[in-house]
py3Dmol code that shows the C-alpha trace and the ligand (Angstrom):
import py3Dmol

protein = """\
ATOM      1  CA  MET A   1     -78.430 -29.844  -2.900  1.00  0.00           C
ATOM      2  CA  ASN A   2     -77.775 -33.604  -1.824  1.00  0.00           C
ATOM      3  CA  THR A   3     -76.255 -36.028  -4.232  1.00  0.00           C
ATOM      4  CA  LEU A   4     -74.755 -38.364  -1.625  1.00  0.00           C
ATOM      5  CA  THR A   5     -76.981 -41.517  -2.176  1.00  0.00           C
ATOM      6  CA  THR A   6     -76.465 -41.301  -5.988  1.00  0.00           C
ATOM      7  CA  GLY A   7     -73.160 -39.677  -6.177  1.00  0.00           C
ATOM      8  CA  ILE A   8     -71.091 -41.811  -3.882  1.00  0.00           C
ATOM      9  CA  PRO A   9     -71.746 -45.259  -5.543  1.00  0.00           C
ATOM     10  CA  GLN A  10     -71.147 -43.624  -8.958  1.00  0.00           C
ATOM     11  CA  CYS A  11     -67.975 -42.145  -8.041  1.00  0.00           C
ATOM     12  CA  LEU A  12     -66.612 -45.457  -6.696  1.00  0.00           C
ATOM     13  CA  GLU A  13     -67.711 -46.988  -9.949  1.00  0.00           C
ATOM     14  CA  VAL A  14     -65.590 -44.539 -11.764  1.00  0.00           C
ATOM     15  CA  LEU A  15     -62.638 -45.171  -9.550  1.00  0.00           C
ATOM     16  CA  ALA A  16     -63.046 -48.821 -10.083  1.00  0.00           C
ATOM     17  CA  SER A  17     -62.633 -48.599 -13.683  1.00  0.00           C
ATOM     18  CA  ALA A  18     -60.197 -45.693 -14.086  1.00  0.00           C
ATOM     19  CA  LYS A  19     -56.554 -46.165 -14.778  1.00  0.00           C
ATOM     20  CA  THR A  20     -55.460 -42.644 -14.808  1.00  0.00           C
ATOM     21  CA  ILE A  21     -57.117 -39.753 -12.980  1.00  0.00           C
ATOM     22  CA  ILE A  22     -56.424 -35.989 -12.490  1.00  0.00           C
ATOM     23  CA  ILE A  23     -57.439 -34.454  -9.221  1.00  0.00           C
ATOM     24  CA  THR A  24     -57.860 -30.590  -9.024  1.00  0.00           C
ATOM     25  CA  THR A  25     -58.967 -28.061  -6.559  1.00  0.00           C
ATOM     26  CA  HIS A  26     -59.488 -24.235  -6.293  1.00  0.00           C
ATOM     27  CA  GLN A  27     -57.020 -21.474  -6.625  1.00  0.00           C
ATOM     28  CA  ASN A  28     -55.354 -20.326  -3.502  1.00  0.00           C
ATOM     29  CA  PRO A  29     -56.107 -23.774  -1.907  1.00  0.00           C
ATOM     30  CA  ASP A  30     -56.873 -24.195   1.988  1.00  0.00           C
ATOM     31  CA  GLY A  31     -56.841 -26.987   4.253  1.00  0.00           C
ATOM     32  CA  ASP A  32     -59.955 -28.489   2.847  1.00  0.00           C
ATOM     33  CA  ALA A  33     -58.901 -28.120  -0.787  1.00  0.00           C
ATOM     34  CA  ILE A  34     -55.454 -29.649  -0.286  1.00  0.00           C
ATOM     35  CA  GLY A  35     -56.625 -32.120   2.332  1.00  0.00           C
ATOM     36  CA  SER A  36     -59.429 -33.571   0.167  1.00  0.00           C
ATOM     37  CA  ALA A  37     -57.115 -33.795  -3.001  1.00  0.00           C
ATOM     38  CA  LEU A  38     -54.542 -35.783  -1.083  1.00  0.00           C
ATOM     39  CA  GLY A  39     -57.209 -37.879   0.801  1.00  0.00           C
ATOM     40  CA  LEU A  40     -58.409 -39.027  -2.642  1.00  0.00           C
ATOM     41  CA  TYR A  41     -55.195 -39.042  -4.149  1.00  0.00           C
ATOM     42  CA  HIS A  42     -53.859 -41.704  -1.605  1.00  0.00           C
ATOM     43  CA  PHE A  43     -56.956 -43.779  -1.853  1.00  0.00           C
ATOM     44  CA  ALA A  44     -56.711 -43.820  -5.599  1.00  0.00           C
ATOM     45  CA  VAL A  45     -52.949 -44.623  -5.719  1.00  0.00           C
ATOM     46  CA  ASN A  46     -53.272 -47.338  -3.245  1.00  0.00           C
ATOM     47  CA  ARG A  47     -55.952 -48.968  -5.730  1.00  0.00           C
ATOM     48  CA  GLY A  48     -53.432 -48.865  -8.549  1.00  0.00           C
ATOM     49  CA  ILE A  49     -54.703 -45.860 -10.176  1.00  0.00           C
ATOM     50  CA  LYS A  50     -52.206 -43.470 -11.703  1.00  0.00           C
ATOM     51  CA  ALA A  51     -53.393 -40.326  -9.973  1.00  0.00           C
ATOM     52  CA  THR A  52     -51.901 -36.732 -10.403  1.00  0.00           C
ATOM     53  CA  ILE A  53     -52.953 -33.544  -8.547  1.00  0.00           C
ATOM     54  CA  ILE A  54     -52.785 -30.454 -10.640  1.00  0.00           C
ATOM     55  CA  ASN A  55     -53.721 -27.083  -9.310  1.00  0.00           C
ATOM     56  CA  PHE A  56     -53.830 -23.604 -10.455  1.00  0.00           C
ATOM     57  CA  SER A  57     -51.972 -22.412  -7.473  1.00  0.00           C
ATOM     58  CA  PRO A  58     -49.026 -23.696  -5.359  1.00  0.00           C
ATOM     59  CA  THR A  59     -49.600 -25.467  -2.099  1.00  0.00           C
ATOM     60  CA  PRO A  60     -49.354 -23.093   0.857  1.00  0.00           C
ATOM     61  CA  ALA A  61     -46.266 -23.641   3.140  1.00  0.00           C
ATOM     62  CA  ASN A  62     -48.447 -24.853   6.253  1.00  0.00           C
ATOM     63  CA  LEU A  63     -49.875 -27.836   4.192  1.00  0.00           C
ATOM     64  CA  GLN A  64     -46.705 -29.038   2.794  1.00  0.00           C
ATOM     65  CA  PHE A  65     -46.172 -31.458   5.638  1.00  0.00           C
ATOM     66  CA  LEU A  66     -49.053 -33.530   4.269  1.00  0.00           C
ATOM     67  CA  PRO A  67     -47.999 -36.991   2.712  1.00  0.00           C
ATOM     68  CA  ALA A  68     -47.153 -36.442  -1.065  1.00  0.00           C
ATOM     69  CA  ALA A  69     -47.999 -32.743  -0.899  1.00  0.00           C
ATOM     70  CA  HIS A  70     -44.656 -32.221  -2.618  1.00  0.00           C
ATOM     71  CA  GLY A  71     -45.995 -34.132  -5.551  1.00  0.00           C
ATOM     72  CA  ILE A  72     -48.726 -31.679  -6.210  1.00  0.00           C
ATOM     73  CA  GLU A  73     -48.252 -29.960  -9.608  1.00  0.00           C
ATOM     74  CA  VAL A  74     -48.706 -26.355 -10.624  1.00  0.00           C
ATOM     75  CA  TYR A  75     -50.770 -26.135 -13.885  1.00  0.00           C
ATOM     76  CA  THR A  76     -49.106 -25.205 -17.059  1.00  0.00           C
ATOM     77  CA  PRO A  77     -50.666 -25.877 -20.438  1.00  0.00           C
ATOM     78  CA  GLU A  78     -47.504 -27.279 -21.865  1.00  0.00           C
ATOM     79  CA  SER A  79     -47.001 -29.693 -19.056  1.00  0.00           C
ATOM     80  CA  HIS A  80     -50.636 -30.663 -18.398  1.00  0.00           C
ATOM     81  CA  ASP A  81     -53.036 -30.242 -21.131  1.00  0.00           C
ATOM     82  CA  ALA A  82     -52.231 -33.536 -22.950  1.00  0.00           C
ATOM     83  CA  LEU A  83     -52.470 -35.441 -19.419  1.00  0.00           C
ATOM     84  CA  ILE A  84     -55.787 -33.798 -18.813  1.00  0.00           C
ATOM     85  CA  ALA A  85     -57.148 -34.919 -22.140  1.00  0.00           C
ATOM     86  CA  ALA A  86     -56.017 -38.354 -21.998  1.00  0.00           C
ATOM     87  CA  ALA A  87     -57.201 -39.063 -18.309  1.00  0.00           C
ATOM     88  CA  ASP A  88     -60.037 -41.322 -17.668  1.00  0.00           C
ATOM     89  CA  ALA A  89     -61.559 -39.226 -14.989  1.00  0.00           C
ATOM     90  CA  ILE A  90     -61.197 -35.748 -13.550  1.00  0.00           C
ATOM     91  CA  CYS A  91     -61.973 -35.245  -9.879  1.00  0.00           C
ATOM     92  CA  ILE A  92     -62.950 -31.543  -9.215  1.00  0.00           C
ATOM     93  CA  LEU A  93     -62.804 -30.885  -5.419  1.00  0.00           C
ATOM     94  CA  ASP A  94     -64.128 -28.025  -3.183  1.00  0.00           C
ATOM     95  CA  LEU A  95     -65.333 -25.733  -5.904  1.00  0.00           C
ATOM     96  CA  ASN A  96     -68.615 -24.709  -7.398  1.00  0.00           C
ATOM     97  CA  SER A  97     -67.640 -22.725 -10.283  1.00  0.00           C
ATOM     98  CA  ILE A  98     -65.112 -23.687 -13.061  1.00  0.00           C
ATOM     99  CA  ASN A  99     -63.745 -20.163 -12.780  1.00  0.00           C
ATOM    100  CA  ARG A 100     -62.194 -21.020  -9.338  1.00  0.00           C
ATOM    101  CA  ILE A 101     -59.494 -23.196 -11.311  1.00  0.00           C
ATOM    102  CA  GLN A 102     -58.753 -20.170 -13.628  1.00  0.00           C
ATOM    103  CA  THR A 103     -56.971 -20.860 -16.898  1.00  0.00           C
ATOM    104  CA  MET A 104     -56.986 -24.653 -16.262  1.00  0.00           C
ATOM    105  CA  GLY A 105     -60.791 -24.713 -16.646  1.00  0.00           C
ATOM    106  CA  ASP A 106     -60.742 -24.906 -20.435  1.00  0.00           C
ATOM    107  CA  ALA A 107     -58.484 -28.003 -20.640  1.00  0.00           C
ATOM    108  CA  VAL A 108     -60.755 -29.758 -18.053  1.00  0.00           C
ATOM    109  CA  LEU A 109     -63.911 -28.898 -19.732  1.00  0.00           C
ATOM    110  CA  ALA A 110     -62.530 -29.972 -23.239  1.00  0.00           C
ATOM    111  CA  SER A 111     -61.380 -33.300 -21.835  1.00  0.00           C
ATOM    112  CA  PRO A 112     -63.524 -36.167 -22.748  1.00  0.00           C
ATOM    113  CA  ALA A 113     -62.782 -37.788 -19.195  1.00  0.00           C
ATOM    114  CA  VAL A 114     -65.635 -38.186 -16.871  1.00  0.00           C
ATOM    115  CA  LYS A 115     -65.799 -35.248 -14.331  1.00  0.00           C
ATOM    116  CA  VAL A 116     -66.516 -35.986 -10.851  1.00  0.00           C
ATOM    117  CA  LEU A 117     -67.488 -32.926  -8.759  1.00  0.00           C
ATOM    118  CA  ILE A 118     -67.204 -33.407  -4.881  1.00  0.00           C
ATOM    119  CA  ASP A 119     -68.016 -30.267  -3.122  1.00  0.00           C
ATOM    120  CA  HIS A 120     -70.092 -28.643  -0.307  1.00  0.00           C
ATOM    121  CA  HIS A 121     -70.600 -25.106  -1.617  1.00  0.00           C
ATOM    122  CA  GLN A 122     -73.978 -23.774  -2.512  1.00  0.00           C
ATOM    123  CA  ASN A 123     -75.283 -23.551  -6.099  1.00  0.00           C
ATOM    124  CA  PRO A 124     -72.704 -25.468  -8.147  1.00  0.00           C
ATOM    125  CA  THR A 125     -72.520 -24.428 -11.664  1.00  0.00           C
ATOM    126  CA  ILE A 126     -70.554 -27.283 -13.027  1.00  0.00           C
ATOM    127  CA  ASP A 127     -72.319 -29.972 -14.914  1.00  0.00           C
ATOM    128  CA  ALA A 128     -70.336 -32.952 -13.992  1.00  0.00           C
ATOM    129  CA  GLY A 129     -71.149 -36.602 -15.019  1.00  0.00           C
ATOM    130  CA  VAL A 130     -70.848 -37.628 -11.376  1.00  0.00           C
ATOM    131  CA  MET A 131     -71.853 -35.217  -8.495  1.00  0.00           C
ATOM    132  CA  VAL A 132     -71.144 -35.749  -4.772  1.00  0.00           C
ATOM    133  CA  VAL A 133     -72.495 -32.392  -3.723  1.00  0.00           C
ATOM    134  CA  ASP A 134     -73.852 -31.818  -0.202  1.00  0.00           C
ATOM    135  CA  THR A 135     -74.190 -28.166   1.073  1.00  0.00           C
ATOM    136  CA  ASP A 136     -74.804 -29.359   4.539  1.00  0.00           C
ATOM    137  CA  SER A 137     -71.343 -31.001   4.862  1.00  0.00           C
ATOM    138  CA  THR A 138     -68.684 -29.349   6.908  1.00  0.00           C
ATOM    139  CA  SER A 139     -66.069 -29.916   4.264  1.00  0.00           C
ATOM    140  CA  THR A 140     -65.048 -31.436   1.067  1.00  0.00           C
ATOM    141  CA  CYS A 141     -63.072 -33.850   3.259  1.00  0.00           C
ATOM    142  CA  GLU A 142     -66.177 -34.907   5.074  1.00  0.00           C
ATOM    143  CA  LEU A 143     -67.400 -36.043   1.508  1.00  0.00           C
ATOM    144  CA  ILE A 144     -64.063 -37.788   0.724  1.00  0.00           C
ATOM    145  CA  PHE A 145     -64.577 -39.601   3.966  1.00  0.00           C
ATOM    146  CA  ARG A 146     -67.918 -40.820   3.133  1.00  0.00           C
ATOM    147  CA  ILE A 147     -66.692 -41.976  -0.319  1.00  0.00           C
ATOM    148  CA  ILE A 148     -63.757 -43.961   1.064  1.00  0.00           C
ATOM    149  CA  ASP A 149     -66.058 -45.278   4.005  1.00  0.00           C
ATOM    150  CA  ALA A 150     -68.514 -46.473   1.396  1.00  0.00           C
ATOM    151  CA  SER A 151     -65.806 -48.447  -0.436  1.00  0.00           C
ATOM    152  CA  GLY A 152     -65.393 -50.657   2.576  1.00  0.00           C
ATOM    153  CA  LEU A 153     -61.668 -50.544   1.985  1.00  0.00           C
ATOM    154  CA  GLY A 154     -60.664 -48.535   4.951  1.00  0.00           C
ATOM    155  CA  PHE A 155     -58.323 -45.638   5.182  1.00  0.00           C
ATOM    156  CA  SER A 156     -54.596 -45.564   4.758  1.00  0.00           C
ATOM    157  CA  PRO A 157     -52.711 -43.351   7.521  1.00  0.00           C
ATOM    158  CA  GLU A 158     -51.889 -40.713   4.503  1.00  0.00           C
ATOM    159  CA  SER A 159     -55.470 -40.582   3.628  1.00  0.00           C
ATOM    160  CA  ALA A 160     -56.760 -40.273   7.098  1.00  0.00           C
ATOM    161  CA  MET A 161     -54.159 -37.444   7.980  1.00  0.00           C
ATOM    162  CA  SER A 162     -55.195 -35.588   4.889  1.00  0.00           C
ATOM    163  CA  ILE A 163     -58.858 -35.873   5.247  1.00  0.00           C
ATOM    164  CA  TYR A 164     -58.651 -34.832   9.100  1.00  0.00           C
ATOM    165  CA  THR A 165     -56.734 -31.645   8.307  1.00  0.00           C
ATOM    166  CA  GLY A 166     -59.647 -30.628   6.067  1.00  0.00           C
ATOM    167  CA  ILE A 167     -62.292 -31.369   8.605  1.00  0.00           C
ATOM    168  CA  MET A 168     -60.260 -29.471  11.106  1.00  0.00           C
ATOM    169  CA  THR A 169     -59.721 -26.374   9.095  1.00  0.00           C
ATOM    170  CA  ASP A 170     -63.239 -26.080   7.502  1.00  0.00           C
ATOM    171  CA  THR A 171     -64.777 -26.387  10.989  1.00  0.00           C
ATOM    172  CA  GLY A 172     -62.300 -23.715  12.432  1.00  0.00           C
ATOM    173  CA  GLY A 173     -60.911 -26.302  14.510  1.00  0.00           C
ATOM    174  CA  PHE A 174     -64.263 -28.013  15.480  1.00  0.00           C
ATOM    175  CA  ARG A 175     -65.886 -24.752  16.426  1.00  0.00           C
ATOM    176  CA  TYR A 176     -68.215 -23.720  13.652  1.00  0.00           C
ATOM    177  CA  PRO A 177     -71.926 -24.674  13.190  1.00  0.00           C
ATOM    178  CA  ARG A 178     -72.400 -28.198  12.033  1.00  0.00           C
ATOM    179  CA  THR A 179     -69.779 -29.396  14.316  1.00  0.00           C
ATOM    180  CA  ASP A 180     -71.810 -32.232  15.618  1.00  0.00           C
ATOM    181  CA  ALA A 181     -71.529 -35.645  17.035  1.00  0.00           C
ATOM    182  CA  GLU A 182     -71.074 -37.233  13.715  1.00  0.00           C
ATOM    183  CA  ILE A 183     -68.143 -35.032  12.673  1.00  0.00           C
ATOM    184  CA  PHE A 184     -66.569 -36.021  15.971  1.00  0.00           C
ATOM    185  CA  GLN A 185     -67.178 -39.795  15.235  1.00  0.00           C
ATOM    186  CA  MET A 186     -65.509 -39.280  11.694  1.00  0.00           C
ATOM    187  CA  ALA A 187     -62.600 -37.407  13.243  1.00  0.00           C
ATOM    188  CA  GLY A 188     -62.337 -40.288  16.091  1.00  0.00           C
ATOM    189  CA  ARG A 189     -62.237 -42.855  13.299  1.00  0.00           C
ATOM    190  CA  LEU A 190     -59.482 -40.945  11.182  1.00  0.00           C
ATOM    191  CA  LEU A 191     -57.395 -40.928  14.555  1.00  0.00           C
ATOM    192  CA  ASP A 192     -57.893 -44.780  14.574  1.00  0.00           C
ATOM    193  CA  TYR A 193     -56.515 -44.891  10.915  1.00  0.00           C
ATOM    194  CA  GLY A 194     -53.330 -42.891  11.998  1.00  0.00           C
ATOM    195  CA  ALA A 195     -54.210 -39.208  11.794  1.00  0.00           C
ATOM    196  CA  ASP A 196     -52.248 -37.540  14.607  1.00  0.00           C
ATOM    197  CA  PRO A 197     -54.379 -34.427  15.730  1.00  0.00           C
ATOM    198  CA  VAL A 198     -51.646 -32.549  17.617  1.00  0.00           C
ATOM    199  CA  ALA A 199     -49.035 -32.728  14.966  1.00  0.00           C
ATOM    200  CA  ILE A 200     -51.673 -31.748  12.306  1.00  0.00           C
ATOM    201  CA  ALA A 201     -52.762 -28.611  14.354  1.00  0.00           C
ATOM    202  CA  GLU A 202     -49.132 -27.865  15.199  1.00  0.00           C
ATOM    203  CA  ASN A 203     -48.265 -27.841  11.493  1.00  0.00           C
ATOM    204  CA  VAL A 204     -51.365 -25.992  10.279  1.00  0.00           C
ATOM    205  CA  PHE A 205     -51.928 -23.318  12.969  1.00  0.00           C
ATOM    206  CA  ASN A 206     -48.487 -22.690  14.632  1.00  0.00           C
ATOM    207  CA  SER A 207     -45.865 -22.735  11.966  1.00  0.00           C
ATOM    208  CA  SER A 208     -46.271 -19.190  10.509  1.00  0.00           C
ATOM    209  CA  PRO A 209     -43.283 -17.088   9.590  1.00  0.00           C
ATOM    210  CA  PHE A 210     -42.762 -14.113  11.672  1.00  0.00           C
ATOM    211  CA  SER A 211     -43.579 -11.885   8.769  1.00  0.00           C
ATOM    212  CA  ARG A 212     -47.147 -13.210   8.856  1.00  0.00           C
ATOM    213  CA  THR A 213     -47.614 -12.450  12.447  1.00  0.00           C
ATOM    214  CA  VAL A 214     -46.208  -9.015  12.106  1.00  0.00           C
ATOM    215  CA  LEU A 215     -48.809  -8.441   9.181  1.00  0.00           C
ATOM    216  CA  LEU A 216     -51.481  -9.849  11.480  1.00  0.00           C
ATOM    217  CA  GLY A 217     -50.384  -7.243  14.070  1.00  0.00           C
ATOM    218  CA  LYS A 218     -50.985  -4.508  11.492  1.00  0.00           C
ATOM    219  CA  ALA A 219     -54.328  -5.977  10.523  1.00  0.00           C
ATOM    220  CA  LEU A 220     -55.571  -6.264  14.227  1.00  0.00           C
ATOM    221  CA  GLY A 221     -54.537  -2.527  14.633  1.00  0.00           C
ATOM    222  CA  SER A 222     -56.991  -1.607  11.632  1.00  0.00           C
ATOM    223  CA  LEU A 223     -59.942  -3.133  13.382  1.00  0.00           C
ATOM    224  CA  THR A 224     -63.121  -0.746  13.551  1.00  0.00           C
ATOM    225  CA  LEU A 225     -66.539  -1.357  14.589  1.00  0.00           C
ATOM    226  CA  SER A 226     -69.726  -0.143  13.024  1.00  0.00           C
ATOM    227  CA  TYR A 227     -73.572  -0.252  13.527  1.00  0.00           C
ATOM    228  CA  GLY A 228     -73.571  -0.205  17.187  1.00  0.00           C
ATOM    229  CA  GLY A 229     -70.701  -2.796  17.320  1.00  0.00           C
ATOM    230  CA  LYS A 230     -72.179  -5.349  15.235  1.00  0.00           C
ATOM    231  CA  LEU A 231     -70.051  -5.191  12.292  1.00  0.00           C
ATOM    232  CA  SER A 232     -66.253  -5.276  12.411  1.00  0.00           C
ATOM    233  CA  VAL A 233     -63.905  -4.388   9.570  1.00  0.00           C
ATOM    234  CA  MET A 234     -60.257  -5.387   9.279  1.00  0.00           C
ATOM    235  CA  THR A 235     -58.109  -3.897   6.476  1.00  0.00           C
ATOM    236  CA  VAL A 236     -54.774  -5.078   5.186  1.00  0.00           C
ATOM    237  CA  THR A 237     -53.150  -2.542   2.597  1.00  0.00           C
ATOM    238  CA  ALA A 238     -50.671  -3.213  -0.320  1.00  0.00           C
ATOM    239  CA  ASP A 239     -48.297  -1.057   1.904  1.00  0.00           C
ATOM    240  CA  ASP A 240     -48.727  -3.442   4.963  1.00  0.00           C
ATOM    241  CA  PHE A 241     -47.456  -6.271   2.460  1.00  0.00           C
ATOM    242  CA  LEU A 242     -44.438  -4.270   1.415  1.00  0.00           C
ATOM    243  CA  GLN A 243     -43.549  -3.146   5.010  1.00  0.00           C
ATOM    244  CA  THR A 244     -43.643  -6.778   6.414  1.00  0.00           C
ATOM    245  CA  ASN A 245     -42.582  -8.784   3.311  1.00  0.00           C
ATOM    246  CA  ALA A 246     -45.499 -10.994   4.018  1.00  0.00           C
ATOM    247  CA  LEU A 247     -47.184 -12.816   1.259  1.00  0.00           C
ATOM    248  CA  GLU A 248     -50.886 -12.749  -0.054  1.00  0.00           C
ATOM    249  CA  GLU A 249     -51.414 -16.217   1.243  1.00  0.00           C
ATOM    250  CA  ASP A 250     -50.554 -15.022   4.757  1.00  0.00           C
ATOM    251  CA  THR A 251     -53.677 -13.286   5.221  1.00  0.00           C
ATOM    252  CA  GLU A 252     -55.512 -16.731   5.372  1.00  0.00           C
ATOM    253  CA  GLY A 253     -57.171 -16.983   8.743  1.00  0.00           C
ATOM    254  CA  PHE A 254     -57.100 -13.258   9.604  1.00  0.00           C
ATOM    255  CA  VAL A 255     -60.646 -12.676   9.167  1.00  0.00           C
ATOM    256  CA  SER A 256     -61.643 -15.068  12.082  1.00  0.00           C
ATOM    257  CA  HIS A 257     -60.327 -12.428  14.284  1.00  0.00           C
ATOM    258  CA  THR A 258     -63.194 -10.060  13.252  1.00  0.00           C
ATOM    259  CA  LEU A 259     -65.792 -12.393  14.932  1.00  0.00           C
ATOM    260  CA  SER A 260     -63.760 -12.688  18.326  1.00  0.00           C
ATOM    261  CA  ILE A 261     -65.255  -9.502  19.527  1.00  0.00           C
ATOM    262  CA  THR A 262     -68.259  -9.513  21.864  1.00  0.00           C
ATOM    263  CA  GLY A 263     -71.387  -8.352  20.060  1.00  0.00           C
ATOM    264  CA  VAL A 264     -70.014  -8.555  16.640  1.00  0.00           C
ATOM    265  CA  VAL A 265     -72.357 -10.665  14.235  1.00  0.00           C
ATOM    266  CA  MET A 266     -70.495 -10.024  10.985  1.00  0.00           C
ATOM    267  CA  GLY A 267     -66.821  -9.313  10.181  1.00  0.00           C
ATOM    268  CA  ILE A 268     -65.252  -8.264   6.955  1.00  0.00           C
ATOM    269  CA  LEU A 269     -61.732  -8.422   5.768  1.00  0.00           C
ATOM    270  CA  PHE A 270     -60.494  -6.125   3.039  1.00  0.00           C
ATOM    271  CA  VAL A 271     -57.037  -7.183   1.388  1.00  0.00           C
ATOM    272  CA  GLU A 272     -55.352  -4.883  -1.211  1.00  0.00           C
ATOM    273  CA  PHE A 273     -52.944  -6.885  -3.020  1.00  0.00           C
ATOM    274  CA  PRO A 274     -49.714  -4.917  -4.070  1.00  0.00           C
ATOM    275  CA  GLY A 275     -49.800  -4.172  -7.898  1.00  0.00           C
ATOM    276  CA  LYS A 276     -53.035  -6.141  -8.704  1.00  0.00           C
ATOM    277  CA  ASN A 277     -55.817  -3.653  -8.632  1.00  0.00           C
ATOM    278  CA  ALA A 278     -57.840  -6.156  -6.764  1.00  0.00           C
ATOM    279  CA  ILE A 279     -59.530  -5.949  -3.454  1.00  0.00           C
ATOM    280  CA  LYS A 280     -60.466  -9.267  -1.862  1.00  0.00           C
ATOM    281  CA  ILE A 281     -63.294  -9.155   0.528  1.00  0.00           C
ATOM    282  CA  SER A 282     -63.760 -11.923   3.159  1.00  0.00           C
ATOM    283  CA  ILE A 283     -66.900 -12.068   5.108  1.00  0.00           C
ATOM    284  CA  ARG A 284     -67.765 -14.042   8.157  1.00  0.00           C
ATOM    285  CA  SER A 285     -70.826 -14.101  10.239  1.00  0.00           C
ATOM    286  CA  LYS A 286     -72.680 -15.849  13.045  1.00  0.00           C
ATOM    287  CA  GLY A 287     -76.001 -17.609  13.363  1.00  0.00           C
ATOM    288  CA  ASP A 288     -78.288 -16.714  10.626  1.00  0.00           C
ATOM    289  CA  VAL A 289     -76.623 -13.525   9.518  1.00  0.00           C
ATOM    290  CA  ARG A 290     -76.087 -14.159   5.787  1.00  0.00           C
ATOM    291  CA  ALA A 291     -72.553 -13.682   4.779  1.00  0.00           C
ATOM    292  CA  ASN A 292     -73.268 -15.414   1.300  1.00  0.00           C
ATOM    293  CA  ASP A 293     -75.929 -12.914   0.578  1.00  0.00           C
ATOM    294  CA  LEU A 294     -73.787  -9.990   1.044  1.00  0.00           C
ATOM    295  CA  ALA A 295     -70.943 -11.655  -1.027  1.00  0.00           C
ATOM    296  CA  GLY A 296     -73.663 -12.268  -3.682  1.00  0.00           C
ATOM    297  CA  GLU A 297     -74.296  -8.459  -3.934  1.00  0.00           C
ATOM    298  CA  ILE A 298     -70.581  -8.038  -5.064  1.00  0.00           C
ATOM    299  CA  ASN A 299     -70.597 -11.074  -7.514  1.00  0.00           C
ATOM    300  CA  GLY A 300     -69.177 -13.234  -4.839  1.00  0.00           C
ATOM    301  CA  GLY A 301     -70.333 -16.357  -2.954  1.00  0.00           C
ATOM    302  CA  GLY A 302     -69.734 -18.878  -0.380  1.00  0.00           C
ATOM    303  CA  HIS A 303     -71.565 -20.497   2.452  1.00  0.00           C
ATOM    304  CA  LEU A 304     -74.131 -18.946   5.071  1.00  0.00           C
ATOM    305  CA  ASN A 305     -71.424 -17.755   7.574  1.00  0.00           C
ATOM    306  CA  ALA A 306     -68.270 -17.766   5.417  1.00  0.00           C
ATOM    307  CA  ALA A 307     -68.216 -16.052   2.013  1.00  0.00           C
ATOM    308  CA  ALA A 308     -65.813 -13.896  -0.153  1.00  0.00           C
ATOM    309  CA  GLY A 309     -65.695 -11.729  -3.379  1.00  0.00           C
ATOM    310  CA  ARG A 310     -63.370  -9.436  -5.219  1.00  0.00           C
ATOM    311  CA  MET A 311     -63.627  -6.043  -6.732  1.00  0.00           C
ATOM    312  CA  TYR A 312     -61.124  -4.694  -9.386  1.00  0.00           C
ATOM    313  CA  ASN A 313     -59.924  -1.275 -10.365  1.00  0.00           C
ATOM    314  CA  ARG A 314     -61.260   0.632  -7.433  1.00  0.00           C
ATOM    315  CA  SER A 315     -59.749   2.044  -4.495  1.00  0.00           C
ATOM    316  CA  LEU A 316     -59.582   0.318  -1.216  1.00  0.00           C
ATOM    317  CA  GLU A 317     -61.398   3.200   0.467  1.00  0.00           C
ATOM    318  CA  ASP A 318     -64.097   3.132  -2.098  1.00  0.00           C
ATOM    319  CA  VAL A 319     -64.717  -0.618  -1.958  1.00  0.00           C
ATOM    320  CA  ARG A 320     -64.669  -0.607   1.777  1.00  0.00           C
ATOM    321  CA  ALA A 321     -67.335   2.316   1.964  1.00  0.00           C
ATOM    322  CA  GLU A 322     -69.735   0.623  -0.448  1.00  0.00           C
ATOM    323  CA  VAL A 323     -69.441  -2.975   1.198  1.00  0.00           C
ATOM    324  CA  VAL A 324     -69.782  -1.527   4.781  1.00  0.00           C
ATOM    325  CA  GLU A 325     -72.967   0.454   3.452  1.00  0.00           C
ATOM    326  CA  LYS A 326     -74.435  -2.703   1.874  1.00  0.00           C
ATOM    327  CA  ALA A 327     -73.745  -4.680   5.102  1.00  0.00           C
ATOM    328  CA  VAL A 328     -76.288  -2.594   7.150  1.00  0.00           C
ATOM    329  CA  LYS A 329     -79.318  -4.569   6.233  1.00  0.00           C
ATOM    330  CA  TYR A 330     -77.728  -7.985   7.357  1.00  0.00           C
ATOM    331  CA  VAL A 331     -76.506  -6.867  10.621  1.00  0.00           C
ATOM    332  CA  VAL A 332     -79.083  -4.356  12.039  1.00  0.00           C
TER     333      VAL A 332
END
"""
ligand_1 = """\
1
MN
Mn -64.160 -26.357 1.861
"""
view = py3Dmol.view(width=600, height=400)
view.addModel(protein, "pdb")
view.setStyle({"model": 0}, {"cartoon": {"style": "trace"}})
view.addModel(ligand_1, "xyz")
view.setStyle({"model": 1}, {"stick": {}})
view.zoomTo()
view.show()
C-alpha cells in the first residue's frame, strides 16, 4: 500500500487548519514510535498548533533525552478523554491496528476529530480520514520526514533529532534491508538541520542500566540452534527478570542477537513476563524468509523480516515447542 502522493498533501492541509491536535503511537513504544511522535510534535508546535502527545505506555528511559520527551503524557481516561474528543485532528503513528493503543482506542475512535494515520506496517486495519501509509518505508520517521519536507518549511533541530532517531533504530543502525542511498541522503539532511548522530547513538544504544546487560547475559546463555543451524532461539524467563531486577522493556533489541550467528536465517525470542500469563514472541529473519507469516500463524504480525506476537495462558515450554515446530517450513 502506498498513499504518499495523496496522503501527504492531505496531511499538510489538515495541519494547516488544525488548532489542536493529539499525537499518539503504539504501546511499548520504540525509537521510531517516539521519534515520529516528537518529530511531528515539534513541527506542529512551531506552526502554532497546540499539540499533545498521549501514549498508552510510558516513554522508555533511553529515549527520554529527546527534546520534549518529558512532556509526553501517559493516557488515563479522566485526564485525556475530553481532550481527545475536542481535538481537531488525531495523528496515529507507527501502528496498523487500533488494538496497539489498547484502552485509548475507544476514545480515539469516538472522537469526531480527523484521524491521520502515518505508518509503514503491512495491512492497516484503521480507516482513517487521511492515510500516509507506505509499507516500503524504513520507518514512520521516514514518512514524517517526507511530510515536513513537502511543507517546504524545513526542519527544526528538535524535529531533525527526533526523526533521525527513528530512522536509525528502525534500520537497525543503517544495516537492515532498505538502507539505501535515499535514506542516507535523508539522514544527511537531518544532520544539516541539527541532528547529532554520535550523541543520538550514544543515548539510544549505550545507556543501558547494568541490570539490562546482566539480563542480556542470561538471554545469550539460553541460545539454542535448530534445523541444521538455520533457526536460533533465545529465551528470557520470568525468573530471569526476578533475578536481575531488569524491566520488561529491557529486552528491547535482544532479538537482534539471534541473527548474529553464521548460517542462521531466522531468530525467535520468547519472553515470559512475570505474573502476566503472557509470552511475547519476537521473530527476526534474513532475506526472503517470512517472519511476518510465522507471526501471522500465532495472531501476530509485522514486517517481512521483523514481526511479533503474543500467546496467553500457556507455559513457556509449550509455546516455544509449538512456535519452533511451526517455524520449520520457513527456514528449511
Ligand atoms: Mn516503525
